[in-house]
Steps between C-alpha positions, in 0.01 A plus 500: 500500500369162636844403644498798737337503841190711547700745711760533224232557235348781711844652566596499129167654404531768765857584397398529133221743590724698729767515223251614237369778725859602583586532127187708439595737781865518388633314807733278295713404798199350673398323177850352471475353853161350427615311192819388673290357783299302242809365339630376836210256495561393142767654284320378186181707532511666162268784581714606792817477290344718226367757753842520664668560168248777432567662834876493445465644149251772599719606795806510271683226687619372170762255622240326716247508223740344257586217742127440566414493132783254429353271759158520330667417167615174644137380492378728214786501240261572211321794655576801274372753757736371771796522262393859402460606864836347595664688214344823616663461837834404350474804279459720812809328644692596183547131418421559139644181346299268725192726466528464126502117526174505687330754278592289199371189674169677570476587132573138394224385730260774389590654162238777543647623828540863400638613836781256475595633155499851640721400791734316268536818307581689817762242605667509158506878518673484842756266336532751213373239255277755324416298192373212716314747713316635199427154369335401834310823528364476142374152586324645800361781276360240260318339793373829649521810276339725759726428795671826598775308680599334172497831310710667774748210494536530123533879518783507756685219319481681173623815679802310625567407141463871409206413275307797624228489236384158615572587863267809485236305302474226765537724803225731366269206471586384852417849637175503304399164649622584849490881537533491878825307502767746599794281379351463148456877477851575612650239262318662211638843597851359520470331156383827347794677650746243376345529153576877511133581490551773757164672465304172528719381790444826686123458464512141622731584794267785601195276465663228706611739781159657512311173501730331757606784735662255748702312234850618591668319210299701250608833650860394515496396135312814396750710689 
């Protein structure tokens, strides 16, 4: 920071500290202003750019987050994490085709990026390309066999293909690994129902409603 004046250095440092405290307290609007003030001094301060992208993502301002992450990619085109985070925001914006490009780029840059394989699977499922979805999710499974998100993804994809034996197998494993996840429990109940395993489905629905008394979707499905 040698090319800044002492006053600018002190201002930038103070804004970073203020922004960090604001994030910790959940005051994301204040954090945003802090990082924007820093970028007024120098738009190329990478730490401020990254922090701003985080704030936009965490506050679900996905359009702003995507624009910010694209700016960062101009200087860090080979950063797999940035591609992945950009794709996550594009996914939330329902821009599945562009999201897929960035997930695939993240995988090319980091072939062991399990989360990008998972998200690729989710995008392909949204696009009803179920075989591609399973292919991506199985690659993620080979990287992390104890990831409940992978197992859940495989389970609901197999259910869409009406392969309920595999769906129930994977969803059961997901519930075992993450018993406090209400969505996983409900998906298992639905798969059991679709497989005409009425007794088992009734038990799972009852368990889910009892365990998550505020989970309205479970009660609606059970009803």
